[in-house]
N, CA, C and O atoms as a GROMACS GRO file, in nm:
protein
  516
    1MET      N    1   0.085  -0.119  -0.012
    1MET     CA    2   0.002  -0.004   0.005
    1MET      C    3   0.086   0.117  -0.001
    1MET      O    4   0.182   0.128   0.075
    2SER      N    5   0.055   0.214  -0.091
    2SER     CA    6   0.146   0.336  -0.088
    2SER      C    7   0.119   0.447   0.006
    2SER      O    8   0.005   0.453   0.053
    3ALA      N    9   0.207   0.537   0.040
    3ALA     CA   10   0.167   0.624   0.157
    3ALA      C   11   0.075   0.730   0.126
    3ALA      O   12   0.090   0.785   0.017
    4PRO      N   13  -0.014   0.766   0.198
    4PRO     CA   14  -0.110   0.864   0.167
    4PRO      C   15  -0.038   1.009   0.152
    4PRO      O   16   0.072   1.036   0.201
    5VAL      N   17  -0.108   1.088   0.084
    5VAL     CA   18  -0.057   1.212   0.012
    5VAL      C   19  -0.138   1.339   0.057
    5VAL      O   20  -0.252   1.359   0.017
    6ILE      N   21  -0.072   1.423   0.142
    6ILE     CA   22  -0.098   1.541   0.176
    6ILE      C   23  -0.055   1.648   0.136
    6ILE      O   24   0.068   1.658   0.132
    7LEU      N   25  -0.122   1.744   0.102
    7LEU     CA   26  -0.102   1.855   0.047
    7LEU      C   27  -0.116   1.949   0.128
    7LEU      O   28  -0.232   1.979   0.155
    8LEU      N   29  -0.007   2.025   0.192
    8LEU     CA   30  -0.011   2.119   0.297
    8LEU      C   31   0.043   2.257   0.230
    8LEU      O   32   0.141   2.271   0.157
    9VAL      N   33  -0.047   2.351   0.276
    9VAL     CA   34  -0.060   2.472   0.207
    9VAL      C   35  -0.052   2.583   0.331
    9VAL      O   36  -0.136   2.593   0.420
   10ASP      N   37   0.068   2.662   0.317
   10ASP     CA   38   0.104   2.763   0.419
   10ASP      C   39   0.213   2.830   0.382
   10ASP      O   40   0.318   2.775   0.350
   11ASP      N   41   0.193   2.958   0.384
   11ASP     CA   42   0.292   3.059   0.362
   11ASP      C   43   0.438   3.086   0.428
   11ASP      O   44   0.538   3.131   0.372
   12GLU      N   45   0.416   3.036   0.596
   12GLU     CA   46   0.524   3.019   0.667
   12GLU      C   47   0.603   2.881   0.671
   12GLU      O   48   0.576   2.771   0.720
   13ARG      N   49   0.740   2.946   0.578
   13ARG     CA   50   0.801   2.825   0.530
   13ARG      C   51   0.868   2.745   0.660
   13ARG      O   52   0.880   2.623   0.659
   14ALA      N   53   0.896   2.800   0.733
   14ALA     CA   54   0.969   2.717   0.886
   14ALA      C   55   0.855   2.648   0.922
   14ALA      O   56   0.877   2.526   0.929
   15TYR      N   57   0.743   2.679   0.948
   15TYR     CA   58   0.633   2.625   1.024
   15TYR      C   59   0.610   2.497   0.921
   15TYR      O   60   0.626   2.382   0.963
   16ALA      N   61   0.570   2.523   0.781
   16ALA     CA   62   0.534   2.433   0.682
   16ALA      C   63   0.629   2.326   0.697
   16ALA      O   64   0.582   2.212   0.704
   17ASN      N   65   0.774   2.345   0.703
   17ASN     CA   66   0.870   2.241   0.713
   17ASN      C   67   0.857   2.143   0.830
   17ASN      O   68   0.873   2.021   0.827
   18VAL      N   69   0.822   2.232   0.948
   18VAL     CA   70   0.836   2.126   1.088
   18VAL      C   71   0.718   2.036   1.071
   18VAL      O   72   0.720   1.919   1.110
   19VAL      N   73   0.610   2.093   1.011
   19VAL     CA   74   0.484   2.000   1.007
   19VAL      C   75   0.514   1.886   0.906
   19VAL      O   76   0.461   1.778   0.932
   20LYS      N   77   0.592   1.897   0.792
   20LYS     CA   78   0.610   1.811   0.706
   20LYS      C   79   0.685   1.716   0.756
   20LYS      O   80   0.662   1.598   0.727
   21GLU      N   81   0.799   1.757   0.850
   21GLU     CA   82   0.883   1.645   0.907
   21GLU      C   83   0.785   1.531   0.993
   21GLU      O   84   0.780   1.408   0.988
   22ALA      N   85   0.714   1.630   1.071
   22ALA     CA   86   0.619   1.536   1.158
   22ALA      C   87   0.510   1.454   1.074
   22ALA      O   88   0.480   1.340   1.108
   23LEU      N   89   0.465   1.502   0.988
   23LEU     CA   90   0.378   1.421   0.892
   23LEU      C   91   0.469   1.299   0.852
   23LEU      O   92   0.453   1.191   0.909
   24GLU      N   93   0.556   1.313   0.761
   24GLU     CA   94   0.656   1.211   0.720
   24GLU      C   95   0.700   1.100   0.834
   24GLU      O   96   0.712   0.982   0.801
   25ARG      N   97   0.720   1.134   0.949
   25ARG     CA   98   0.749   1.050   1.053
   25ARG      C   99   0.627   0.955   1.079
   25ARG      O  100   0.645   0.841   1.123
   26ILE      N  101   0.498   1.008   1.050
   26ILE     CA  102   0.382   0.910   1.079
   26ILE      C  103   0.356   0.819   0.933
   26ILE      O  104   0.263   0.738   0.933
   27GLY      N  105   0.432   0.834   0.825
   27GLY     CA  106   0.410   0.762   0.736
   27GLY      C  107   0.335   0.835   0.625
   27GLY      O  108   0.281   0.770   0.536
   28VAL      N  109   0.329   0.982   0.627
   28VAL     CA  110   0.243   1.020   0.498
   28VAL      C  111   0.358   1.094   0.411
   28VAL      O  112   0.460   1.140   0.462
   29ARG      N  113   0.330   1.099   0.280
   29ARG     CA  114   0.395   1.174   0.204
   29ARG      C  115   0.331   1.328   0.186
   29ARG      O  116   0.211   1.350   0.173
   30VAL      N  117   0.426   1.420   0.187
   30VAL     CA  118   0.377   1.552   0.207
   30VAL      C  119   0.422   1.634   0.083
   30VAL      O  120   0.535   1.612   0.039
   31HIS      N  121   0.342   1.726   0.022
   31HIS     CA  122   0.386   1.810  -0.098
   31HIS      C  123   0.357   1.952  -0.026
   31HIS      O  124   0.254   1.973   0.038
   32LEU      N  125   0.448   2.035  -0.043
   32LEU     CA  126   0.418   2.165   0.024
   32LEU      C  127   0.395   2.283  -0.088
   32LEU      O  128   0.445   2.290  -0.200
   33ALA      N  129   0.322   2.358  -0.035
   33ALA     CA  130   0.264   2.495  -0.140
   33ALA      C  131   0.275   2.593  -0.056
   33ALA      O  132   0.224   2.590   0.056
   34TYR      N  133   0.350   2.700  -0.105
   34TYR     CA  134   0.353   2.837   0.003
   34TYR      C  135   0.270   2.950  -0.015
   34TYR      O  136   0.279   3.055   0.050
   35ASP      N  137   0.168   2.920  -0.133
   35ASP     CA  138   0.083   3.031  -0.171
   35ASP      C  139  -0.012   2.947  -0.252
   35ASP      O  140   0.008   2.831  -0.289
   36ALA      N  141  -0.136   3.032  -0.279
   36ALA     CA  142  -0.279   2.956  -0.360
   36ALA      C  143  -0.227   2.920  -0.489
   36ALA      O  144  -0.274   2.810  -0.521
   37MET      N  145  -0.149   2.967  -0.579
   37MET     CA  146  -0.130   2.943  -0.719
   37MET      C  147  -0.044   2.803  -0.695
   37MET      O  148  -0.080   2.697  -0.745
   38GLU      N  149   0.061   2.814  -0.622
   38GLU     CA  150   0.157   2.680  -0.618
   38GLU      C  151   0.064   2.575  -0.540
   38GLU      O  152   0.123   2.467  -0.537
   39ALA      N  153  -0.029   2.570  -0.491
   39ALA     CA  154  -0.115   2.465  -0.425
   39ALA      C  155  -0.205   2.439  -0.529
   39ALA      O  156  -0.236   2.320  -0.534
   40LEU      N  157  -0.268   2.524  -0.631
   40LEU     CA  158  -0.358   2.479  -0.752
   40LEU      C  159  -0.273   2.401  -0.858
   40LEU      O  160  -0.330   2.324  -0.935
   41ASN      N  161  -0.170   2.416  -0.861
   41ASN     CA  162  -0.071   2.336  -0.956
   41ASN      C  163  -0.048   2.231  -0.895
   41ASN      O  164  -0.082   2.135  -0.964
   42LEU      N  165   0.009   2.190  -0.764
   42LEU     CA  166   0.037   2.068  -0.689
   42LEU      C  167  -0.083   1.993  -0.691
   42LEU      O  168  -0.078   1.872  -0.717
   43TYR      N  169  -0.206   2.059  -0.663
   43TYR     CA  170  -0.313   1.976  -0.654
   43TYR      C  171  -0.373   1.892  -0.764
   43TYR      O  172  -0.446   1.793  -0.750
   44SER      N  173  -0.324   1.957  -0.891
   44SER     CA  174  -0.381   1.870  -1.022
   44SER      C  175  -0.262   1.770  -1.034
   44SER      O  176  -0.279   1.663  -1.093
   45GLU      N  177  -0.151   1.799  -0.984
   45GLU     CA  178  -0.035   1.711  -1.009
   45GLU      C  179  -0.029   1.592  -0.918
   45GLU      O  180   0.013   1.492  -0.975
   46VAL      N  181  -0.058   1.576  -0.798
   46VAL     CA  182  -0.015   1.493  -0.702
   46VAL      C  183  -0.167   1.434  -0.643
   46VAL      O  184  -0.159   1.358  -0.547
   47SER      N  185  -0.266   1.456  -0.680
   47SER     CA  186  -0.394   1.383  -0.650
   47SER      C  187  -0.403   1.371  -0.493
   47SER      O  188  -0.439   1.260  -0.454
   48PRO      N  189  -0.380   1.454  -0.405
   48PRO     CA  190  -0.377   1.440  -0.262
   48PRO      C  191  -0.485   1.383  -0.176
   48PRO      O  192  -0.595   1.438  -0.188
   49ASP      N  193  -0.477   1.288  -0.096
   49ASP     CA  194  -0.593   1.240  -0.009
   49ASP      C  195  -0.630   1.334   0.100
   49ASP      O  196  -0.726   1.303   0.170
   50LEU      N  197  -0.567   1.445   0.124
   50LEU     CA  198  -0.610   1.552   0.232
   50LEU      C  199  -0.540   1.640   0.195
   50LEU      O  200  -0.430   1.618   0.144
   51ILE      N  201  -0.598   1.776   0.216
   51ILE     CA  202  -0.531   1.905   0.200
   51ILE      C  203  -0.563   1.961   0.351
   51ILE      O  204  -0.665   1.948   0.417
   52LEU      N  205  -0.434   2.029   0.383
   52LEU     CA  206  -0.426   2.115   0.507
   52LEU      C  207  -0.412   2.244   0.483
   52LEU      O  208  -0.299   2.272   0.443
   53LEU      N  209  -0.487   2.336   0.492
   53LEU     CA  210  -0.468   2.480   0.429
   53LEU      C  211  -0.480   2.576   0.550
   53LEU      O  212  -0.556   2.573   0.646
   54ASP      N  213  -0.391   2.656   0.518
   54ASP     CA  214  -0.385   2.782   0.630
   54ASP      C  215  -0.466   2.887   0.567
   54ASP      O  216  -0.473   2.880   0.445
   55VAL      N  217  -0.536   2.995   0.632
   55VAL     CA  218  -0.592   3.073   0.598
   55VAL      C  219  -0.544   3.228   0.544
   55VAL      O  220  -0.579   3.297   0.447
   56MET      N  221  -0.443   3.250   0.657
   56MET     CA  222  -0.376   3.385   0.600
   56MET      C  223  -0.281   3.365   0.518
   56MET      O  224  -0.180   3.305   0.554
   57MET      N  225  -0.294   3.405   0.409
   57MET     CA  226  -0.175   3.404   0.305
   57MET      C  227  -0.184   3.506   0.186
   57MET      O  228  -0.294   3.544   0.145
   58PRO      N  229  -0.050   3.556   0.123
   58PRO     CA  230  -0.070   3.656   0.039
   58PRO      C  231  -0.148   3.618  -0.098
   58PRO      O  232  -0.180   3.508  -0.141
   59ASP      N  233  -0.165   3.734  -0.148
   59ASP     CA  234  -0.243   3.680  -0.298
   59ASP      C  235  -0.392   3.639  -0.257
   59ASP      O  236  -0.479   3.718  -0.220
   60MET      N  237  -0.405   3.514  -0.269
   60MET     CA  238  -0.547   3.443  -0.239
   60MET      C  239  -0.520   3.395  -0.093
   60MET      O  240  -0.415   3.340  -0.060
   61ASP      N  241  -0.638   3.423   0.002
   61ASP     CA  242  -0.636   3.362   0.142
   61ASP      C  243  -0.702   3.220   0.106
   61ASP      O  244  -0.764   3.182   0.006
   62GLY      N  245  -0.663   3.152   0.229
   62GLY     CA  246  -0.712   3.018   0.224
   62GLY      C  247  -0.849   2.988   0.205
   62GLY      O  248  -0.872   2.887   0.140
   63LEU      N  249  -0.953   3.059   0.250
   63LEU     CA  250  -1.083   3.040   0.239
   63LEU      C  251  -1.121   3.089   0.089
   63LEU      O  252  -1.211   3.026   0.032
   64SER      N  253  -1.064   3.188   0.026
   64SER     CA  254  -1.096   3.177  -0.108
   64SER      C  255  -1.034   3.092  -0.209
   64SER      O  256  -1.075   3.101  -0.324
   65LEU      N  257  -0.929   3.000  -0.178
   65LEU     CA  258  -0.860   2.880  -0.239
   65LEU      C  259  -0.971   2.777  -0.209
   65LEU      O  260  -1.021   2.712  -0.301
   66LEU      N  261  -1.004   2.763  -0.099
   66LEU     CA  262  -1.110   2.650  -0.043
   66LEU      C  263  -1.228   2.687  -0.112
   66LEU      O  264  -1.281   2.584  -0.155
   67ARG      N  265  -1.291   2.786  -0.140
   67ARG     CA  266  -1.397   2.815  -0.225
   67ARG      C  267  -1.386   2.780  -0.362
   67ARG      O  268  -1.466   2.706  -0.420
   68TRP      N  269  -1.288   2.835  -0.414
   68TRP     CA  270  -1.228   2.786  -0.575
   68TRP      C  271  -1.209   2.624  -0.590
   68TRP      O  272  -1.241   2.566  -0.694
   69LEU      N  273  -1.161   2.567  -0.491
   69LEU     CA  274  -1.148   2.400  -0.522
   69LEU      C  275  -1.291   2.340  -0.516
   69LEU      O  276  -1.337   2.254  -0.590
   70ARG      N  277  -1.360   2.410  -0.399
   70ARG     CA  278  -1.485   2.320  -0.392
   70ARG      C  279  -1.577   2.343  -0.524
   70ARG      O  280  -1.635   2.247  -0.575
   71GLU      N  281  -1.586   2.464  -0.572
   71GLU     CA  282  -1.637   2.512  -0.708
   71GLU      C  283  -1.624   2.441  -0.830
   71GLU      O  284  -1.711   2.385  -0.895
   72HIS      N  285  -1.484   2.455  -0.854
   72HIS     CA  286  -1.412   2.404  -0.974
   72HIS      C  287  -1.329   2.268  -0.985
   72HIS      O  288  -1.269   2.232  -1.087
   73SER      N  289  -1.334   2.204  -0.877
   73SER     CA  290  -1.256   2.076  -0.862
   73SER      C  291  -1.340   1.969  -0.937
   73SER      O  292  -1.462   1.958  -0.933
   74GLU      N  293  -1.260   1.898  -1.000
   74GLU     CA  294  -1.324   1.762  -1.066
   74GLU      C  295  -1.316   1.659  -0.960
   74GLU      O  296  -1.399   1.568  -0.965
   75LYS      N  297  -1.219   1.660  -0.856
   75LYS     CA  298  -1.179   1.580  -0.770
   75LYS      C  299  -1.254   1.571  -0.617
   75LYS      O  300  -1.197   1.556  -0.509
   76ASP      N  301  -1.414   1.586  -0.646
   76ASP     CA  302  -1.483   1.622  -0.550
   76ASP      C  303  -1.445   1.492  -0.416
   76ASP      O  304  -1.413   1.374  -0.426
   77GLY      N  305  -1.464   1.568  -0.315
   77GLY     CA  306  -1.464   1.460  -0.200
   77GLY      C  307  -1.310   1.489  -0.133
   77GLY      O  308  -1.285   1.438  -0.024
   78VAL      N  309  -1.228   1.554  -0.187
   78VAL     CA  310  -1.072   1.550  -0.124
   78VAL      C  311  -1.127   1.643   0.010
   78VAL      O  312  -1.191   1.748   0.007
   79PRO      N  313  -1.084   1.576   0.113
   79PRO     CA  314  -1.107   1.665   0.225
   79PRO      C  315  -1.034   1.778   0.264
   79PRO      O  316  -0.917   1.746   0.285
   80ILE      N  317  -1.052   1.885   0.282
   80ILE     CA  318  -0.969   1.991   0.310
   80ILE      C  319  -0.996   2.042   0.454
   80ILE      O  320  -1.108   2.081   0.489
   81HIS      N  321  -0.895   2.039   0.532
   81HIS     CA  322  -0.909   2.083   0.684
   81HIS      C  323  -0.818   2.214   0.692
   81HIS      O  324  -0.698   2.216   0.663
   82ILE      N  325  -0.884   2.305   0.728
   82ILE     CA  326  -0.828   2.428   0.780
   82ILE      C  327  -0.732   2.422   0.907
   82ILE      O  328  -0.771   2.378   1.015
   83VAL      N  329  -0.619   2.464   0.888
   83VAL     CA  330  -0.532   2.488   0.991
   83VAL      C  331  -0.467   2.626   1.014
   83VAL      O  332  -0.378   2.670   0.940
   84SER      N  333  -0.518   2.691   1.120
   84SER     CA  334  -0.504   2.844   1.113
   84SER      C  335  -0.497   2.909   1.261
   84SER      O  336  -0.568   2.864   1.350
   85ALA      N  337  -0.417   3.008   1.281
   85ALA     CA  338  -0.410   3.084   1.426
   85ALA      C  339  -0.523   3.169   1.429
   85ALA      O  340  -0.547   3.230   1.533
   86LYS      N  341  -0.585   3.180   1.346
   86LYS     CA  342  -0.713   3.275   1.343
   86LYS      C  343  -0.828   3.169   1.387
   86LYS      O  344  -0.870   3.089   1.303
   87ALA      N  345  -0.878   3.170   1.519
   87ALA     CA  346  -0.935   3.044   1.587
   87ALA      C  347  -1.068   3.091   1.639
   87ALA      O  348  -1.138   3.006   1.694
   88GLN      N  349  -1.111   3.204   1.629
   88GLN     CA  350  -1.224   3.238   1.684
   88GLN      C  351  -1.338   3.159   1.654
   88GLN      O  352  -1.317   3.080   1.563
   89GLN      N  353  -1.456   3.157   1.704
   89GLN     CA  354  -1.582   3.080   1.662
   89GLN      C  355  -1.593   3.104   1.507
   89GLN      O  356  -1.598   3.021   1.416
   90SER      N  357  -1.595   3.252   1.504
   90SER     CA  358  -1.648   3.301   1.378
   90SER      C  359  -1.553   3.261   1.258
   90SER      O  360  -1.604   3.240   1.148
   91ASP      N  361  -1.428   3.250   1.273
   91ASP     CA  362  -1.326   3.211   1.199
   91ASP      C  363  -1.349   3.059   1.165
   91ASP      O  364  -1.322   3.023   1.051
   92ARG      N  365  -1.399   2.963   1.261
   92ARG     CA  366  -1.429   2.840   1.245
   92ARG      C  367  -1.539   2.850   1.149
   92ARG      O  368  -1.523   2.808   1.035
   93ASP      N  369  -1.656   2.906   1.186
   93ASP     CA  370  -1.781   2.915   1.108
   93ASP      C  371  -1.759   2.950   0.972
   93ASP      O  372  -1.821   2.893   0.882
   94ALA      N  373  -1.676   3.038   0.950
   94ALA     CA  374  -1.640   3.100   0.826
   94ALA      C  375  -1.578   2.987   0.748
   94ALA      O  376  -1.608   2.984   0.629
   95ALA      N  377  -1.505   2.902   0.790
   95ALA     CA  378  -1.425   2.779   0.728
   95ALA      C  379  -1.507   2.688   0.690
   95ALA      O  380  -1.499   2.629   0.582
   96ILE      N  381  -1.599   2.668   0.782
   96ILE     CA  382  -1.718   2.537   0.729
   96ILE      C  383  -1.788   2.583   0.650
   96ILE      O  384  -1.808   2.510   0.553
   97SER      N  385  -1.850   2.704   0.649
   97SER     CA  386  -1.937   2.760   0.555
   97SER      C  387  -1.868   2.778   0.405
   97SER      O  388  -1.936   2.791   0.303
   98ALA      N  389  -1.736   2.776   0.406
   98ALA     CA  390  -1.665   2.786   0.281
   98ALA      C  391  -1.636   2.664   0.235
   98ALA      O  392  -1.563   2.652   0.137
   99GLY      N  393  -1.690   2.556   0.299
   99GLY     CA  394  -1.670   2.432   0.267
   99GLY      C  395  -1.561   2.319   0.314
   99GLY      O  396  -1.542   2.212   0.257
  100ALA      N  397  -1.485   2.370   0.445
  100ALA     CA  398  -1.393   2.294   0.496
  100ALA      C  399  -1.456   2.189   0.572
  100ALA      O  400  -1.570   2.204   0.615
  101ASN      N  401  -1.381   2.069   0.594
  101ASN     CA  402  -1.441   1.959   0.648
  101ASN      C  403  -1.413   1.957   0.803
  101ASN      O  404  -1.473   1.878   0.875
  102GLY      N  405  -1.322   2.045   0.851
  102GLY     CA  406  -1.270   2.054   0.985
  102GLY      C  407  -1.180   2.168   1.018
  102GLY      O  408  -1.136   2.237   0.925
  103PHE      N  409  -1.151   2.193   1.129
  103PHE     CA  410  -1.045   2.314   1.162
  103PHE      C  411  -0.991   2.266   1.279
  103PHE      O  412  -1.051   2.205   1.368
  104LEU      N  413  -0.857   2.302   1.273
  104LEU     CA  414  -0.749   2.280   1.368
  104LEU      C  415  -0.680   2.427   1.402
  104LEU      O  416  -0.633   2.500   1.315
  105ALA      N  417  -0.682   2.455   1.532
  105ALA     CA  418  -0.620   2.596   1.569
  105ALA      C  419  -0.472   2.569   1.581
  105ALA      O  420  -0.428   2.462   1.621
  106LYS      N  421  -0.396   2.676   1.544
  106LYS     CA  422  -0.247   2.696   1.567
  106LYS      C  423  -0.228   2.736   1.686
  106LYS      O  424  -0.315   2.817   1.718
  107PRO      N  425  -0.133   2.711   1.790
  107PRO     CA  426  -0.044   2.598   1.773
  107PRO      C  427  -0.129   2.476   1.786
  107PRO      O  428  -0.245   2.480   1.826
  108PHE      N  429  -0.070   2.372   1.752
  108PHE     CA  430  -0.111   2.225   1.774
  108PHE      C  431   0.002   2.124   1.830
  108PHE      O  432   0.122   2.148   1.819
  109THR      N  433  -0.045   2.022   1.885
  109THR     CA  434   0.048   1.885   1.915
  109THR      C  435   0.042   1.802   1.803
  109THR      O  436  -0.056   1.777   1.734
  110VAL      N  437   0.166   1.757   1.790
  110VAL     CA  438   0.160   1.638   1.684
  110VAL      C  439   0.062   1.519   1.723
  110VAL      O  440   0.049   1.443   1.626
  111GLU      N  441   0.002   1.486   1.815
  111GLU     CA  442  -0.111   1.417   1.854
  111GLU      C  443  -0.219   1.488   1.788
  111GLU      O  444  -0.275   1.432   1.694
  112GLU      N  445  -0.256   1.606   1.827
  112GLU     CA  446  -0.380   1.662   1.755
  112GLU      C  447  -0.370   1.653   1.608
  112GLU      O  448  -0.477   1.631   1.551
  113LEU      N  449  -0.276   1.664   1.542
  113LEU     CA  450  -0.255   1.670   1.426
  113LEU      C  451  -0.288   1.519   1.349
  113LEU      O  452  -0.358   1.498   1.251
  114ARG      N  453  -0.208   1.424   1.431
  114ARG     CA  454  -0.233   1.280   1.402
  114ARG      C  455  -0.388   1.264   1.406
  114ARG      O  456  -0.442   1.211   1.310
  115GLN      N  457  -0.463   1.307   1.511
  115GLN     CA  458  -0.618   1.262   1.520
  115GLN      C  459  -0.671   1.341   1.396
  115GLN      O  460  -0.765   1.284   1.341
  116VAL      N  461  -0.640   1.434   1.350
  116VAL     CA  462  -0.723   1.495   1.238
  116VAL      C  463  -0.685   1.424   1.126
  116VAL      O  464  -0.780   1.380   1.062
  117ILE      N  465  -0.563   1.396   1.078
  117ILE     CA  466  -0.540   1.312   0.971
  117ILE      C  467  -0.605   1.157   0.977
  117ILE      O  468  -0.645   1.100   0.876
  118GLY      N  469  -0.609   1.098   1.109
  118GLY     CA  470  -0.686   0.979   1.125
  118GLY      C  471  -0.825   0.987   1.089
  118GLY      O  472  -0.878   0.881   1.056
  119GLN      N  473  -0.900   1.102   1.088
  119GLN     CA  474  -1.032   1.132   1.032
  119GLN      C  475  -1.056   1.096   0.916
  119GLN      O  476  -1.167   1.049   0.889
  120TYR      N  477  -0.934   1.115   0.798
  120TYR     CA  478  -0.950   1.117   0.669
  120TYR      C  479  -0.854   1.002   0.617
  120TYR      O  480  -0.886   0.935   0.519
  121ILE      N  481  -0.756   0.983   0.676
  121ILE     CA  482  -0.645   0.898   0.632
  121ILE      C  483  -0.614   0.752   0.730
  121ILE      O  484  -0.578   0.757   0.848
  122GLU      N  485  -0.638   0.630   0.654
  122GLU     CA  486  -0.592   0.518   0.762
  122GLU      C  487  -0.426   0.532   0.802
  122GLU      O  488  -0.337   0.530   0.718
  123ILE      N  489  -0.409   0.545   0.916
  123ILE     CA  490  -0.271   0.543   0.968
  123ILE      C  491  -0.260   0.434   1.063
  123ILE      O  492  -0.369   0.401   1.109
  124GLY      N  493  -0.159   0.367   1.106
  124GLY     CA  494  -0.147   0.248   1.192
  124GLY      C  495  -0.121   0.315   1.314
  124GLY      O  496  -0.107   0.437   1.324
  125PRO      N  497  -0.114   0.216   1.425
  125PRO     CA  498  -0.090   0.267   1.566
  125PRO      C  499   0.027   0.356   1.600
  125PRO      O  500   0.026   0.447   1.682
  126ASN      N  501   0.141   0.312   1.517
  126ASN     CA  502   0.233   0.374   1.533
  126ASN      C  503   0.270   0.511   1.418
  126ASN      O  504   0.376   0.572   1.403
  127GLY      N  505   0.165   0.524   1.364
  127GLY     CA  506   0.171   0.635   1.277
  127GLY      C  507   0.179   0.592   1.121
  127GLY      O  508   0.122   0.650   1.028
  128LYS      N  509   0.262   0.477   1.113
  128LYS     CA  510   0.260   0.433   0.979
  128LYS      C  511   0.147   0.365   0.923
  128LYS      O  512   0.077   0.299   1.001
  129ASN      N  513   0.116   0.369   0.799
  129ASN     CA  514  -0.007   0.325   0.755
  129ASN      C  515   0.013   0.155   0.709
  129ASN      O  516  -0.083   0.091   0.666
   0.00000   0.00000   0.00000
C-alpha cells in the first residue's frame, strides 16, 4: 500500500517544514505549497488524499482557495482541513461555511494533528499506514 499524500498549504516556510517532518514520521507523503497558485498547480499533479490549508496567505487567502477548489475541482470529495491561528468561533464558522471538512487551531501538538489526519486517512497505531 502506498503512503497517503497530503498537500500542505502555508506561506510560513519554517512552520510548513516542521509540520512536513512530523507528517513524514507518521508515514505520510507531503507536498508543500507556499501560496494558492502553487497549491492549485500541485493539487492537479499529486492528487492528494487530504489538504491542510492555512487561512492567512498573500494574494489569495485560504478560504478563497477553499471555495475555488470546491466550485471548480473535478476531484470532489478530497477533504480540506483548515489549520489556522485565526481560531475564533467566527473564523471556524467561516471555514466550515466555505466548505472545509474541519478546523485545527495553531499551535497544535503532533498528537492533535495525527487525530485530524486519522479522520481522513488510515494510519496505523505507530503512525505508519
